[in-house]
MDTraj code that builds the backbone (N, CA, C; nanometers):
import mdtraj as md
import numpy as np

residues = "MET VAL LYS TYR VAL TYR SER PHE ASP GLU GLY ASN LYS ASP MET LYS ASN LEU LEU GLY GLY LYS GLY ALA ASN LEU ALA GLU MET THR GLY ILE GLY LEU PRO VAL PRO PRO GLY PHE THR ILE SER THR GLU ALA CYS THR TYR TYR TYR LYS ASN ASN LYS THR SER PRO ALA GLY PHE ASP ALA GLU VAL LYS GLN ASN LEU GLU GLN LEU GLU LYS LYS LEU GLY LYS THR LEU GLY ASP ALA GLN ASN ARG PHE SER".split()
xyz = np.array([
    [9.3379, 9.6997, 11.3814],
    [9.2227, 9.8900, 11.3990],
    [9.2005, 9.9469, 11.3014],
    [9.1176, 9.9899, 11.2533],
    [9.0865, 10.1030, 11.1971],
    [9.1789, 10.2248, 11.2104],
    [9.2322, 10.2926, 11.0978],
    [9.3233, 10.3619, 11.1211],
    [9.1923, 10.5143, 11.0628],
    [9.1643, 10.6291, 11.1641],
    [9.0983, 10.7380, 11.1524],
    [9.2054, 10.8763, 11.0973],
    [9.3382, 10.8881, 11.1476],
    [9.3849, 10.9997, 11.1266],
    [9.5086, 10.9697, 11.0357],
    [9.5155, 11.0711, 10.9592],
    [9.6497, 11.0849, 10.8107],
    [9.6858, 11.1674, 10.7916],
    [9.7831, 11.1966, 10.7980],
    [9.8950, 11.3021, 10.7622],
    [9.8663, 11.3241, 10.6309],
    [9.9240, 11.4657, 10.5772],
    [9.9043, 11.5323, 10.4375],
    [9.9675, 11.4503, 10.4042],
    [10.0945, 11.3808, 10.4370],
    [10.1660, 11.3158, 10.3242],
    [10.1495, 11.1428, 10.3106],
    [10.0218, 11.0893, 10.3914],
    [9.9676, 10.9878, 10.3395],
    [9.8280, 11.0316, 10.2420],
    [9.7701, 11.0947, 10.2070],
    [9.6864, 11.0745, 10.1276],
    [9.6884, 11.1332, 9.9804],
    [9.6298, 11.1834, 9.9047],
    [9.6302, 11.1816, 9.7729],
    [9.4810, 11.1973, 9.7049],
    [9.4621, 11.2896, 9.6106],
    [9.3186, 11.3171, 9.5609],
    [9.2322, 11.1981, 9.5870],
    [9.2179, 11.0632, 9.5349],
    [9.2050, 11.0003, 9.5305],
    [9.1365, 10.9333, 9.6408],
    [9.1679, 11.0011, 9.7168],
    [9.0747, 10.9210, 9.8893],
    [8.9778, 11.0347, 9.8989],
    [8.9043, 11.0859, 9.8560],
    [8.8119, 11.1990, 9.8968],
    [8.7314, 11.1419, 9.9762],
    [8.6617, 11.0511, 9.9283],
    [8.5509, 10.9370, 10.0247],
    [8.5989, 10.9468, 10.1732],
    [8.7416, 10.9194, 10.2237],
    [8.7726, 10.9097, 10.3327],
    [8.8241, 11.0280, 10.3903],
    [8.8907, 11.1057, 10.3405],
    [8.9462, 11.2059, 10.3878],
    [8.8396, 11.3412, 10.3794],
    [8.7892, 11.3617, 10.2630],
    [8.6738, 11.5204, 10.2421],
    [8.7634, 11.5473, 10.1392],
    [8.6684, 11.6112, 10.0927],
    [8.7350, 11.7521, 9.9986],
    [8.8532, 11.8028, 10.0054],
    [8.8633, 11.8835, 10.0960],
    [8.9733, 11.9506, 10.1410],
    [9.0597, 11.8972, 10.1943],
    [9.0530, 11.7371, 10.2580],
    [9.1723, 11.7123, 10.3520],
    [9.2453, 11.6021, 10.1826],
    [9.1395, 11.5311, 10.1082],
    [9.1928, 11.4886, 10.0009],
    [9.3041, 11.6284, 9.9361],
    [9.2346, 11.6874, 9.8670],
    [9.3069, 11.8062, 9.8485],
    [9.4232, 11.8762, 9.8621],
    [9.4325, 11.8833, 10.0091],
    [9.5727, 11.8941, 10.1183],
    [9.6594, 11.7918, 10.0631],
    [9.6111, 11.6544, 10.1200],
    [9.7078, 11.5847, 10.1065],
    [9.7848, 11.5939, 9.9593],
    [9.6875, 11.6150, 9.8271],
    [9.7323, 11.6127, 9.6861],
    [9.8074, 11.7379, 9.6627],
    [9.8169, 11.8515, 9.7375],
    [9.9232, 11.9431, 9.6867],
    [10.0236, 11.9217, 9.7784],
    [10.0418, 11.8332, 9.8686],
    [10.1462, 11.8155, 9.9482],
    [10.2227, 11.6585, 9.8899],
    [10.1530, 11.5832, 9.8009],
    [10.2166, 11.4977, 9.7541],
    [10.2842, 11.5540, 9.5623],
    [10.2329, 11.6343, 9.5651],
    [10.2946, 11.7011, 9.4393],
    [10.3826, 11.8414, 9.4515],
    [10.4455, 11.8424, 9.5626],
    [10.5337, 11.8942, 9.6287],
    [10.4905, 12.1038, 9.6559],
    [10.3459, 12.1037, 9.6525],
    [10.3226, 12.2644, 9.7135],
    [10.3683, 12.2815, 9.8346],
    [10.3956, 12.4572, 9.8512],
    [10.4135, 12.4533, 9.9802],
    [10.3130, 12.4842, 10.0679],
    [10.2595, 12.3356, 10.1434],
    [10.1826, 12.2746, 10.2266],
    [10.1986, 12.3006, 10.3760],
    [10.2111, 12.3596, 10.4975],
    [10.2269, 12.3580, 10.6458],
    [10.1828, 12.1829, 10.6753],
    [10.2635, 12.1217, 10.7354],
    [10.2477, 11.9913, 10.7970],
    [10.1253, 11.9773, 10.8551],
    [10.0330, 11.8693, 10.8271],
    [9.9330, 11.8931, 10.9088],
    [9.8837, 11.7094, 10.8769],
    [9.7399, 11.7325, 10.9371],
    [9.7022, 11.5677, 10.9222],
    [9.5266, 11.6030, 10.9230],
    [9.4760, 11.4903, 10.9131],
    [9.3005, 11.5420, 10.8280],
    [9.2627, 11.4105, 10.9098],
    [9.1262, 11.4086, 10.9998],
    [9.0357, 11.3371, 11.0640],
    [8.9659, 11.2713, 10.9547],
    [8.9789, 11.1202, 10.9698],
    [8.9013, 11.0699, 10.8411],
    [8.7153, 11.0935, 10.8127],
    [8.6511, 11.0871, 10.7472],
    [8.5505, 11.0732, 10.7282],
    [8.4586, 10.9623, 10.8376],
    [8.5437, 10.8494, 10.8273],
    [8.4760, 10.7735, 10.9079],
    [8.4799, 10.7620, 11.0568],
    [8.5496, 10.8348, 11.0939],
    [8.5515, 10.8999, 11.2414],
    [8.4185, 10.9688, 11.2737],
    [8.4167, 11.0515, 11.1585],
    [8.2993, 11.1413, 11.1831],
    [8.1643, 11.1028, 11.2083],
    [8.1724, 10.9810, 11.0980],
    [8.0963, 10.9120, 11.0996],
    [8.0512, 10.8092, 11.2340],
    [8.1319, 10.7808, 11.2688],
    [8.1303, 10.6756, 11.4027],
    [8.0860, 10.7418, 11.5168],
    [8.1695, 10.8946, 11.5559],
    [8.1094, 10.9736, 11.6227],
    [7.9425, 11.0195, 11.6447],
    [7.9109, 11.0404, 11.5145],
    [7.7491, 11.0696, 11.4988],
    [7.6057, 10.9547, 11.5227],
    [7.7103, 10.8149, 11.4828],
    [7.6446, 10.7124, 11.4972],
    [7.6100, 10.6428, 11.6270],
    [7.7140, 10.6907, 11.7426],
    [7.7491, 10.6297, 11.8907],
    [7.7530, 10.6870, 11.9898],
    [7.6133, 10.7995, 12.0085],
    [7.5995, 10.8510, 12.0836],
    [7.6915, 11.0153, 12.0908],
    [7.7762, 11.0275, 12.0031],
    [7.8421, 11.1378, 12.0004],
    [8.0077, 11.0698, 12.0777],
    [8.0430, 10.9712, 12.0447],
    [8.1781, 10.8947, 12.1255],
    [8.2750, 10.9369, 12.0382],
    [8.4034, 10.9197, 12.0490],
    [8.4988, 10.9059, 11.9785],
    [8.5125, 10.7358, 11.9709],
    [8.5757, 10.6370, 11.8516],
    [8.6175, 10.5212, 11.8400],
    [8.7157, 10.5032, 11.9382],
    [8.7714, 10.3816, 11.9825],
    [8.8689, 10.2885, 12.0218],
    [8.9980, 10.3808, 11.9826],
    [9.0861, 10.3879, 12.0556],
    [9.2267, 10.4119, 11.9997],
    [9.2165, 10.5623, 11.9494],
    [9.1122, 10.6358, 11.9522],
    [9.1143, 10.7465, 11.8506],
    [9.1650, 10.8414, 11.9305],
    [9.1735, 10.8760, 12.0618],
    [9.2367, 10.9706, 12.1466],
    [9.4247, 10.9745, 12.0908],
    [9.4214, 10.8730, 12.1118],
    [9.5321, 10.8029, 12.0794],
    [9.6239, 10.8377, 11.9585],
    [9.5650, 10.8047, 11.8603],
    [9.5786, 10.8274, 11.7477],
    [9.5751, 10.9954, 11.7072],
    [9.5234, 11.0746, 11.7802],
    [9.5484, 11.1994, 11.7756],
    [9.6224, 11.2945, 11.8031],
    [9.6846, 11.2096, 11.9867],
    [9.7836, 11.2504, 12.0195],
    [9.8982, 11.2098, 11.9525],
    [9.9339, 11.0924, 11.8946],
    [10.0473, 11.0581, 11.8303],
    [10.0559, 11.1785, 11.6996],
    [9.9734, 11.1668, 11.6215],
    [9.9992, 11.2905, 11.5019],
    [9.9938, 11.3823, 11.5644],
    [9.9940, 11.4470, 11.6765],
    [10.0087, 11.5799, 11.7427],
    [10.1402, 11.6008, 11.7452],
    [10.1848, 11.4935, 11.7858],
    [10.3672, 11.4665, 11.8622],
    [10.4468, 11.4748, 11.7492],
    [10.3619, 11.4519, 11.6071],
    [10.4497, 11.3836, 11.4840],
    [10.4611, 11.5195, 11.4789],
    [10.3625, 11.6320, 11.4159],
    [10.3718, 11.7685, 11.3889],
    [10.4655, 11.8440, 11.4641],
    [10.4455, 11.8336, 11.5964],
    [10.5055, 11.8711, 11.6879],
    [10.6823, 11.8813, 11.6506],
    [10.7113, 11.7439, 11.6252],
    [10.8408, 11.7593, 11.5837],
    [10.8612, 11.7721, 11.4374],
    [10.7601, 11.7987, 11.3684],
    [10.8072, 11.7893, 11.2175],
    [10.8552, 11.9811, 11.2242],
    [10.8065, 12.0527, 11.3103],
    [10.7465, 12.2215, 11.3032],
    [10.8752, 12.2608, 11.4180],
    [10.9027, 12.1602, 11.5250],
    [11.0399, 12.1936, 11.6230],
    [10.9578, 12.2716, 11.7241],
    [10.8135, 12.2946, 11.7375],
    [10.7438, 12.3391, 11.8439],
    [10.6814, 12.2940, 11.8960],
    [10.6095, 12.3477, 12.0035],
    [10.5171, 12.2615, 12.1056],
    [10.3472, 12.3117, 12.1135],
    [10.2637, 12.2623, 12.0997],
    [10.1517, 12.3286, 12.0783],
    [10.1348, 12.3705, 12.1919],
    [10.0829, 12.4852, 12.2593],
    [10.0446, 12.5491, 12.3641],
    [10.1857, 12.6265, 12.4338],
    [10.2853, 12.5931, 12.4068],
    [10.4016, 12.6619, 12.4942],
    [10.4206, 12.8360, 12.4714],
    [10.3904, 12.8817, 12.5486],
    [10.3925, 13.0387, 12.5494],
    [10.5298, 13.0547, 12.5028],
    [10.6169, 13.0006, 12.5694],
    [10.7399, 13.0614, 12.5112],
    [10.8321, 13.0068, 12.3778],
    [10.7180, 12.9225, 12.3396],
    [10.7686, 12.8886, 12.1978],
    [10.6357, 12.9170, 12.1198],
    [10.6008, 13.0200, 12.0244],
    [10.4951, 13.0269, 11.9982],
    [10.5346, 13.0294, 11.8642],
    [10.4120, 12.9359, 11.7386],
    [10.4389, 12.9741, 11.6237],
    [10.4184, 13.1149, 11.5709],
    [10.4986, 13.1296, 11.4819],
    [10.4301, 13.2838, 11.3729],
    [10.4302, 13.2612, 11.2759],
])
top = md.Topology()
chain = top.add_chain()
for i, resn in enumerate(residues, 1):
    res = top.add_residue(resn, chain, resSeq=i)
    for name in ("N", "CA", "C"):
        top.add_atom(name, md.element.get_by_symbol(name[0]), res)
traj = md.Trajectory(xyz[None], top)
């Protein structure tokens, strides 16, 4: 199965074609220890698929995004959309 979502700590500057310029730079800054909040990047392959296939997501994409959101919530100790536990 093709991977479409990469956490910042999985990438680096050499992955610019896959992660886009901003995604690759965020990954590189994370890798060298700069204070970057945790996050993830959706690959250029996912975007290409979307536009080549009538604006539909590739198989497994939604589950991959959901898994990365859950990992992000766990890292932050916060729940997205929880009014009682807002990001500050």
